[in-house]
DOKOLLUM-418932 format. One record per residue: x, y, z of N, C-alpha, C, O in turn; residue in one letter. Coordinates in steps of 0.05 Angstrom, whole numbers, plus 5000, padded with zeros to 4 digits. Layout:
<rs>
XYZXYZXYZXYZa ...
</rs>
This chain:
<rs>
255478671706256878801731255578691751253078671750x 257178591776256478511798255978771817257678941823x 253478781824252279031838251978951865249778871871x 254178941884254078811910252178971928250778861945x 252179241925250779401943247579431938246179551956x 246379341914243779361913242479211936243478991941x 240479291950239179171974236279221973235079291953x 234979171998232179211999231379312025232279222045x 229679502025228979602051227279452068224979512069x 228279252083226679062101224878882079222478902074x 226578732069225378542047222778422059220778422044x 222478332083220078192091217578382092215278292095x 218178632090216078872095214878912066212879042062x 216378802047215878932017213578752003213278522011x 212378841987210578671971212078631943211978781923x 213578381945215378321920214378001911212977861926x 215377941887214677691875216777551860218977661856x 216177331852217777231825217076961823216676801841x 216876891792216276661785218176521767219276681752x 218876271764220576181747218676161719216476081717x 220076251701218776251672220876271651222976381657x 220276181624221476181608221076371582218876471580x 222776411564222276601546219576551531218876321526x 218276751525215476751510213976521524213376321511x 213376541546211876351563209976481587210576711596x 208176371596206476441615206576201635205675981629x 207676251660207776061678207276161707207876381715x 205975941723205176031751207476091766209675981762x 206876271786209176351805209176151829207275991832x 210976161845211476011869209176111886208276341884x 208275901904206375991922203775911909203675811887x 201475971925198675971916196876141933197676251954x 194376161923192676321935190176191934189276111913x 188276131963186176021961183776111946181975971937x 184076371944181876501924181576411895179476441882x 183876301884183876231855184476421839185176341817x 184476691841184776901826187576931819189376921836x 187876961793191077051784191077321771189077431761x 193377411773193777661757196677631744198477531758x 197277721721199677671710201077921701199878111690x 203877921707205478141702206778041679207677811680x 206878211655208478151630211478231633212178401650x 213078111619215978181621217078201589216578021572x 218478411584219678391556222678491563223078711573x 224578311557227578361562228878201539227778021527x 231478311534233078141513234277911533235477981554x 234077671526235077441543236377231529236377011540x 237577261507238877071493241277181480241677421479x 242977021469245677091457247277261477247677221500x 248177491461249977671471248577871495249877991512x 245777871491244478011510243877881537242678021554x 244577671542243577521566245277601589244377561611x 247777711587248977821613247678071625248278161647x 245978181610244378391617241578281628240878291651x 240278171606237678091610236877911632234977961647x 238677671635237977471657237977591684236177531699x 240077741691239977801719237678021724236478031746x 237078201702234678391706231978211709230278281725x 231577971693229377791698229277671726227077621737x 231477621737231577481761230777691782229677591802x 230977941781230278101801227178121800225878161820x 226178101776223078101773221577831788219577831802x 223277601780222077371791222877321821221477171835x 224777431829224677441859222877591875222177541898x 222177791859219877951871217377821872215777841891x 216977691850213977541849213877291869211877231881x 216377151871216276921885216077011916215176841931x 216777231926216677301950213677401958212677351980x 212377521940209677571943207677361943205577371956x 208477181928206376921926207076761953205476661968x 209676751956210176591985208976712008208576572028x 208276982009207177142027203977132026202577272041x 202976942008200276942006198977081984196577091982x 200577181967199477361942198777641946199477761966x 197677731931196878041933194278141930193478181907x 192878201950189778311948187978061936186278111919x 188577811945187477611936188077461910186977261902x 190177601898191277441870193977321875195777441887x 194077061865196576971857197877091834196477151815x 200377141834201877291813203377091793204976931801x 202777111768204076941746206077141731205877391735x 207677041715209577211696209277131669209376891665x 208977291650209077211618211677341611211877591614x 213577201604216277311600216577281568215977071556x 217277491555217977501528221177591523222377741538x 222177471502224977551494224877721474223577641455x 226177961472225978121448228878161434229478351420x 230677931441232977911424232777701402231877481406x 233577801379233677651354236377611343237677801335x 237277361342240277291337242077401352244277481345x 240877401380243177471405242777791405244177901422x 241477961390241478251392238778381400236878281387x 238178541415235678651419234478771395235778911380x 231978721391230478771368227978941370225978831378x 227879181362225279351367222679191355220679151369x 222779111331220678971321219578751334217178701335x 221378601345220578381363219378451391217478331401x 220678651401219678781423216378901421214878901440x 215678981397213679061392211078841386208678871390x 212478641375211078421370210078311400207678261405x 212378291419211978181445209878341459208078211471x 209878601459208078731477205178731465203178771479x 205078691438202378681426200978411438198678411445x 202478201439201577981451200677991482198677881490x 202578141501201778191525199478341530198178301551x 198878571510196878701514194178581506192078661515x 194478391490192178231482191278051505188977961508x 193278001521192177791545191277911568192778051582x 188477881572187078031591187777991618186678131635x 189277831624189977791649192777931656193477931680x 194378061638196178231644195678481651194578641635x 196478541680195478801689197379031688196779261691x 199978921683202179121678204578931669204578681668x 207079141661209078981650211679091661211779331668x 213778941663216379071667218379031642218578811632x 219779251632221279241608220479491593218779651600x 222179511570224079381563226679421576226679521599x 229279351563231979411575233179621554234879781561x 232479621533233879801510231980001500229579951494x 233180241497231280481491230280461466227980551462x 231480361445230480371418227980151420225980201407x 228079941433225879751438223579921453221279911444x 224080051472222280221485220680381466218180361466x 221980531450220580731430218880521414216680611408x 219480271404217680131387215180021403213179941392x 215480011432213279871446211480081458209180031462x 212380311464210380481477207980561462205880611473x 208280591437205580651421203780391425201380441427x 204480171426202579961429201479941456199179871460x 203279991479202279941508200480211514198680211530x 201080441500199480691504196780661496194880741509x 196780521470194280521461192480341476190080371480x 193980131485192679921501191979971530190579801542x 192880211540192880261567194280101587193480101610x 196479961578197779781595200079911609201980001595x 200279941634202580001649204879871643204979621643x 207080031638209679921630211680051648211980291647x 213179901664215580021680218079931668218379691668x 219880081659222780031652224780041673225080251685x 225979861677228179891697230679991686232580041702x 230980041658233480111649233480301624235580391617x 231080371610231080541590232080821600231680901623x 233280951583234581231590234281411569235081641574x 233281361545232881601528230781771531228481681532x 231382021534229282221540227082231519225082351526x 227082121496225082151475222981941483220881961469x 222981791498220781621505218781801523216381761520x 219481951538217982121558217582371555215382461559x 219782531549219882781547218482941523219482911500x 216383101527215683181500217383371485217083401461x 219383511500221583681484223583501468224983601450x 223583241473225083051456223282901441224282701431x 220882951435219082811419217582591429216882411414x 216982591454215482371466212782361459211582151461x 211582581451208982601445208082451419205782381416x 210082401400209782251380210181981387209281821369x 211281861408211281601417208681471428207781251423x 207481711448204981611459202781791446201581981457x 202481721422201181911401197781811407196081981404x 197181571413194681491416193281661442191181771439x 194381671465193581781488195781951498196981881519x 196482161487198882331495198882411520200982431532x 196182471534196082571559195282321582194382381604x 195482121574194681901592197381691593197781511578x 198781781615201181621618200781331628199181281645x 202381171615202380921618205180801622205580591635x 207180941612209880861614211281001640210981241643x 212680861658214681011675216980831673217180611661x 218980971687221580821689223180921715222881151723x 224780741727225580771751228980861746230280921766x 229880851723232480931713232281271705230181361696x 234181401707234481671701234981721674235781521662x 234781901660234981951630237682061621239282171636x 238082011595241082041582241682351583243982421582x 239782531587240382801584241682861617242383081624x 241782661632242982661658245382461654247582541664x 245382231642247482041642249482131627251782101635x 249082251602250982341580252982561595255482531597x 251682751604252882981618254582861640256882941641x 253682661658255082581681257582431669259682451682x 257482301649259382141638261682411630263882411640x 260982581617262882791609263982911629266382951628x 262582981651263683101676265782891688267882971699x 265282651687267282471698269882471681272082511691x 269282431657271482461637273482721639275882701638x 271982961643273283191645274583281673276783381676x 272883211691273783311721275383041733277683071741x 274182801734275482611745278082511731280182491743x 277982461707280182341692281582531677283382441663x 281082791678282683021671282783021637284583121624x 280682901626280882901597280183181582278283301591x 281483261563280783511550280183481519279083661506x 280983271509280583171479279282931477280382721486x 277082921467275382661462275082581437274582751420x 275282321432274082201410271282041416271081861434x 269582121401266882011408265581831386264481941366x 265481561390264381381373261381301382261081241405x 259381291366256881191376255580961352256080961327x 253980771364252980561345250580651329249280491318x 250080901328247981041311245180951321243181021308x 244880801342242180721352240980931372242381111382x 238380911376236881091391238381161420238481381430x 239380971431240580981458243581121454244481321464x 244880961437247581051437248181321423249881481432x 246681361402247381661392246781851413248482001421x 243881831424242682001438244682061464245382291471x 245481851478247281921502250182041492251282211506x 251281961471253282111460253082371451255082511452x 250582451442250182701434250082931464250783161464x 249082801483248982941512251782911523252383111536x 253582731521256382761528257582971514258883131526x 257282991486258783161471258083451479259683641482x 255483471482254583791490255883841514257184051517x 255683681533257083731562260083741563261183901579x 261283591548264383591546265183871535266784011546x 263983941514264884181503264184431519265584641518x 261984411534260984661549262984661574263384881585x 264384441584265984461601268884571593270584631611x 269384601568271884691559273384481541275484531529x 272184241539273684031526273184051496271584211486x 274783881480274683911451274083621441274983421453x 272583601422271583351409273483321386272983451365x 275383161386277083151361276083001341277183021319x 274182841344272882721324269982581332269682511355x 268282561316265582451324264782261299264382351277x 264581981304264081801285261681611292261481471312x 260081621273257881411281258581121265258981111241x 258480941279258780661270256680461277256180381300x 255380381257253080201263253979951281256279861281x 251979861296252279681314253379411303254579261319x 253079351277254479141263257179131254258478951243x 257979371260261179411257262979211273262579151297x 265079091257266578881270269179011271270778921287x 270079211255273079311251272979571252271779691234x 274279701274274079981276276880081272277580301281x 278679891258281579971253281580261236283180431244x 280180311215280180521203279580801218280981001215x 277280791235276480971255278681041270279381281271x 279980841284281880881303284381051289285381251299x 285080921266287680991257287381301246289281441244x 285081371240284881641231284681841255285482071254x 283381711277283481871301285681921317285982111333x 287581741311289681711333291781961329293182061346x 291782031303293782271296292682511306294182701310x 289682551313288382781328288982791360288182971374x 290482581370291482591395288882621419288682801436x 287282451416285082431439286482341463288282171462x 285282461486286182361514283882171525284382071547x 281782121514279781961523277981861503277582031485x 276781631499275281551482272081491495271681341514x 270181621482267481571497265881391472265881471449x 264681181480263081021463259981011474259080921495x 258581151453255481131458253880861447253280821423x 253380691467252580441453252980231475254180321495x 252279961474252179731489254279541478255379571456x 254579341497256779131488256279041461257879071443x 253778921456252978811435252978961409252578851387x 253379211412253379381387255879491384256179681368x 258579381399260979441392262979521414265379541412x 261579541436262679681458265379511467267379651472x 265579231469267979111477270079081456272479091458x 268579031432270278961407271879251403274279241399x 270679471402271979711401274279781419276279901411x 273879671449276079711465278679531460281079601463x 277579281453279879081448281479171425283879121424x 280179331404281679411381282979681385284779761371x 281979801403283980051413286379951422288180111415x 287179741435289279641444290879561420293179651418x 289879411402291379321381292179551361293979521345x 290879791364291580021345293380211363293580451357x 294780091387296480271399295180491416296480691422x 292480451424290880671438289780541464287780641474x 291080311476289980201499290580331520289180271539x 292480541524293080701546290780901550290381001572x 289280971531287481181535285081101553284280861552x 283981261567281581171584279381181566279081361550x 277680941570275380901552272780931573272680821594x 270781081562268381141580266281071564266581091540x 263780971576261680881563258780901582259080941606x 256580881573254480881592253780591602255380411601x 251180581612250780321625250480111607250079901618x 250680121580250679871563252979721562252879491551x 255379831574257679661575258179551605260079401609x 256679621623257279531648255879311655254079331672x 256479081644254678861645255378571652254278361645x 257778591668258978331677261778281680263178421665x 263078101695265678081698266977901675265477791659x 269377881673270777761653270377431650271177291630x 268977331674267877091670265477021660264676791656x 263877271654261377221638261577241610262477451600x 260777051595261077041565259377231557257077281566x 260577371535259477611521259277891533258178071521x 260377901558260578161570262778311561264778221550x 262278561565264678781555267278721569269378761556x 267478631591270278571604271178251590273578201590x 269378081581270177831575270777911543272777811535x 269778021528270578071500273078271499274778241481x 273278471516275278661513278478501525280778541517x 277578321543279978181557281478361572280478511589x 284278361566286178511583285878811577286278981595x 285178871553284779141541282279291559281979531559x 280679111574278479261587279579441613278079581627x 282079421615283279601640282779851633282479911609x 282680031652282480361647279980411634280080581616x 277580301637275080341629273380411646273480321669x 271280591639269180691660266680711650266180761626x 264980661667261980651657260080811677260880871700x 257880851668255980981687253280811686252380711665x 252080791711249580671711247580881718248281041735x 245180901708243181081711241280991734238781001731x 242480921753240980851775242580871800244980891799x 241080861826242480891851243980611858242980391853x 246580641869248080441879247480431910246380231920x 247980621924248180641954244880631961243780841967x 243380391959240780441967240380381996242280312010x 237880392006237780432037239180212055240480252075x 238579952043239679692056241379572035240379452017x 243979602037246379502021246579182018247779081999x 245379052035245878742033243578592034243978352031x 240978662039238678502044237978402018237278172014x 238278601996237178471968239378271957238778051947x 241878361961243878171950243877921963244377731948x 243477881987243377652000241177471993241477231989x 238577611991236377421977236677361951235777161940x 238077541938238477441907240577221906240277021892x 242677241920244577031918243476771930244276551921x 241876791949240376541960238876381941238676131942x 237576581920235676431902237176381879236276181868x 239376501868240576451843243376381846244676341825x 244476371870247476301875249076481859251076381848x 248676711855250276911842249777191849247477241855x 251477401849250777651852248677791832248577731808x 247177961843245278111824246978261804249278311808x 245578341779247078511758246178801762244778861781x 246978951745246579261747243679331747242879541759x 241979181736239179261739237279021750234878991742x 238578861767236878691781234778791800232478701801x 235979031817234479141834232579341822230279331830x 233279521805231379681786228779481775226479561773x 229479291769227179141759225378981778223078921774x 226878911803225178831828223779111834221379091840x 224679321833223079591842220979641825219079751834x 221079571797218679601780216379391791213979461795x 217379151794215578931802214079021828211679001830x 215479111847214579251868212079451865209979431876x 212879621850210879831842208579761833206479851841x 208879571813206379421802204779311823202379371826x 205979121840204578971862203479161881201279131890x 205179381888203879551909201079691897199079731912x 201079751870198679831857196579641860194379711869x 197179391854195279191858193879171883191479141885x 195579201906195179171933192679411939190679361953x 193279651926191479871931189479951919188480171923x 188779771900186179831881184379621893184879441908x 181979691881179779461887179979221870180379241846x 179879011881180078711871177578711855175478821863x 177978591833175578531814176278331791178578281782x 173678191784174377991763174378111738174977981718x 173678371736174078521709176778591705177678791716x 178278421689181178481684182078711671184278801675x 179978821650180779091638180779321659182579501660x 178679291674178379511698180479511717181279711728x 181579241722183579201742186379351727187779511740x 186779291703189379371687189179671689191179801696x 186579801684186480101683186980221712188080441714x 185980081734186280161760189480131770190380271788x 190979971757193879941766195380151752197280251763x 194580241723195680461707195380691721197380831727x 192780771731191881011743193381081769194281301773x 193680871788194980841811197980931809198881101824x 199180821791202180801789203181101778205281211783x 200881221760201781461749200281701765200681941758x 198781641786197181841799198482001820197182101839x 201082021817202482191838202982031865203482181884x 202881781868203681621892206481621893207781681873x 207881541917210481481919210681211927208781121940x 212381061922213080761930215880741942217980841935x 215380571965217580491980218680251968217580031972x 220880261954222180041937225179971953225980071974x 226179801937228879701942230779941937232879961949x 229980121918231680361910231280601932232780791933x 229180561950228380781964225780901955224280761941x 225081151963222581201956222581351926224081531920x 220681221908221081291883218181411876216081301884x 218081641862216181711850215981791820217981741807x 213981901808214181951779213082231772211282341785x 214082331751213082621747211082611725210282391718x 210182861713207982851698208182691670206182641656x 210782631665211282461639212082171643212282011624x 212482091670213281821677215781791683216681571689x 217482001683220181961693220281941723218482021738x 222881821733223181741762224082041777225482221766x 223282051800224082281818227182231827228482401841x 228182011820231381941830232682021804232081911783x 234482211805236382291783238982221791240682401793x 239481971796242281881810243881751788242581601773x 246381791783248181641770250281531782251881681794x 250881251780253081131794255381091776254981031752x 257881131785259981081768261780831774262080751797x 262980721753264180461759266880471738266980591717x 269080321751271380281735272079981736271279841754x 273679901716274179621715276579591732278379761734x 276679341745278779281762279679021753278178831757x 281878981741282678711729283778541748284678331741x 283978601774284578431792282078231805282478021817x 279678351800277378211807276877941792278177871773x 274977801803274077521788276477381778276977331754x 277777331800280577151797281977231777282977051762x 282477511772284177591751283177651723284577741705x 280577581721279077611697277977871691277077931669x 278178031713276978321714273678361718272178191709x 272778561732269978591733269478891740271579021741x 267479021745266979301746266779311777265679141791x 268079561787268079611813266879901818267480101805x 265079911838263480201844265680381850267680301861x 265380611844267080841848265381071867266181131889x 263181171856261781371870259081401856258781311833x 257081521868254781591862254381921864255582051881x 252682031847251882311848249182351842248182221823x 247882521856245182591853244982841835245883051843x 243882801811243783051793240883211793240183371776x 239283121817236783241816236283501817234083591812x 238483661825238283961823239384081797239284321793x 
</rs>
């Protein structure tokens, strides 16, 4: 998705950075610092195959932040480097690869904090490692509540140090996003009978559960609920069985690489293309000109599709970030470019405010303690803080719809509205 309104609050006043780097590599950032000291920010994102439409623009937000910080002379005497890891295997995000990646990052004493991951099931695999290592982790996109909230099982995830928070996120959670999608389907689209299909993964099933709970509480009926693994390539039997039950909306819990675009395309082939299709942020991932995106895969069938993003759209300065991003990368930012930029800002602001030291273990702990210590951060997303479990104080959902006239007639996602669910 092209998020044209993501911006920065006076970019020149922000402590932000970015380094050119390649997957599974550590590379110096732009600029230099006469002190000779360096500090590394780790990154773990899905960067290859079908995941690239989400992973690459998210990484670019991090790189932009690091570049700007180094161009401004570094932070607190440190030049910033990036160590970037790809958690996609055969083009699909992989929790075990993510766990291996963060094990390597945690073992690198120069890594003072990390940004990522993108997918919630990868986050659940990674947090036990980073929690034990005391490595600060800021996710721009994870939304499953089980990563942070004790009521959803988070104490089992951060088992090594359950009371020592090391993981924070700037995206709100699926117990907000799922109900928001249900309210949009029921109130904005007028749907009353939903077919729900999920990819059986942590994120997809979790957000679908929350959608179902809210949709039925509003008075809607779930005509069928089906779990179809992300490896599914043929939804014909599911759609044929459900069609006779007369759904007036289809909700998909999952991401593009776990069937989102294929399902929508096959809905049209099954004679269900006129039904509105609603999904979470995993499908809002690029225009029809972006290889592997939802709109690209679904083609003309992508019309009448709707998606939620678990982050703010109308940020304080709607053009500065987009202009800076386009100047650097010659394209518009993605859905989570600005949240990734914000995560990087938060780590760098912590580095700026702690005591500089050559003891990298002490520096890592100081950064973790500062970020999770009740401080508020002035970011591209506005003022962001974290609660006692590391969840963002921003509970905003942004809503998008496909517009097939965009991207030279290939289709793209267009912003519709945002809503604050903080209360």
